Structures are given as C-alpha cells and as structure tokens.
N, C-alpha and C positions, 0 to 999 in steps of 0.2 A: 503475178498474172502468168497464165498458161493458155496460148491459143491455139487452136486446131482447126483445120479446115479442111472441108470434103466436097468436090466437085463431082455431080450427078446430072447427066444430061445438062440443062441449061440452069441449073440452079447450083448456087455457091453457099455454103451452111459452113459459118464461122462460130466456133464453139468457144467462149471466154470463161476462164474458172479463175477463184481467186480476187485479189484486187487489182483493179484496172485503174492505173493512174499514169502518170507521164512517162513512166519507164518503159511502158509497152507499147510507145508509139510508134516506132520502127517495125516492131515486131507484126502490130497492127496493119500498118500499110503494105508490107510486104506480104501480108495475106490476102488483101485483096488487090495487088497490084495489077494482075492481069484482066482483071474485072471487065467486060464490055456493056456498054449500054441496054443492050436487050437481055442482059440475063438477070434473073430473080437470085435476090440475096437476102438470107435468112440469118440473123444474129441469134445464137443461144446463150442468153445471160442467165439462165435458170441457177449456175452456179457460180455467178459471179457475186463475191461478196461485198464490194463496194464500188463506186465510181467516183471520180474527182470531175473536177472543170474541164482537165486535159483531156479526158475520157469523151467529154460531152464534145468537146472540139473535133477528137477525132469522127466520131459519129457524124457531125456535120462536112467533114472534109469527104467521108465516103459518099457521102449525099450530092456533095459537088461533083464528086468524080463519076458518079453514076448520073447525074442530070437529076432534075427537081421531078421530074416525072414518072423516074422509075421506082415504083415501090420496093421499101427495106421493110421486111417484118423482123419484130424483136420478140423473142420468147423469153420472159424476163420473172423473176423471183419478184414476192411482194414489195421487199425494199427499194429494188431497181425500178420496179414500176413506179413506186412513188417518187423517187428521185427525178425520174424521166420526167413524170406529169407537172413536177413543181417548175421543171425547166421547159414547160410546155411543148416537150417533145413528141406528146403524143397527139399533138396537131400537124407533125410532118414525117410522122413515122408510124406504122401501123404495130401497135404494141399489144401482145396477149398475153 
C-alpha cells in the first residue's frame, strides 16, 4: 500500500494505491492525524487493488475521528465500490 496526502484550503485528499490491508493502519492514521471536524475529506481509492476488513475498520475509525456528521467522499473503482457496498458503507460514506 502507498498513501499520499494533499491539503488544499479546507480539504484533505488521501490517495491509496495497491493493496490496503492491516499493514497500512499506522500510515493511514498518520495521514489524517491533523484532520479537524470542519475539514472536508476525500479518499481516492481508484487505484486501490483490494481492501480487507482491517481497511474497513480504518474507514470507520476515520469517520469516528471526524464525527458522524462530517461527510467523507470516496472515489473508488468498480471492485472497491462493490466491496464497500457489500459492507453497507454506501449508507455512511458518499461513494462515487
């Protein structure tokens, strides 16, 4: 897994490429560490090859950190969209 972050104005964009699994937990947490409640967060998973249950847990931790009312937008490829939909994450994240 490779993760890059970009901060512009009030938006934090995190791009994850490769296989997103438990090994990436610390890097993912570090990437959004300074995030505030009034910040917009965008996750770019279009080049993510796969996600496991640990990655799903990391998404929930991000949501918990930001607060449940703060929207998180996820751009994902077809396979990742399918996995997120099966986990019903389309109910709590804005997936495109």
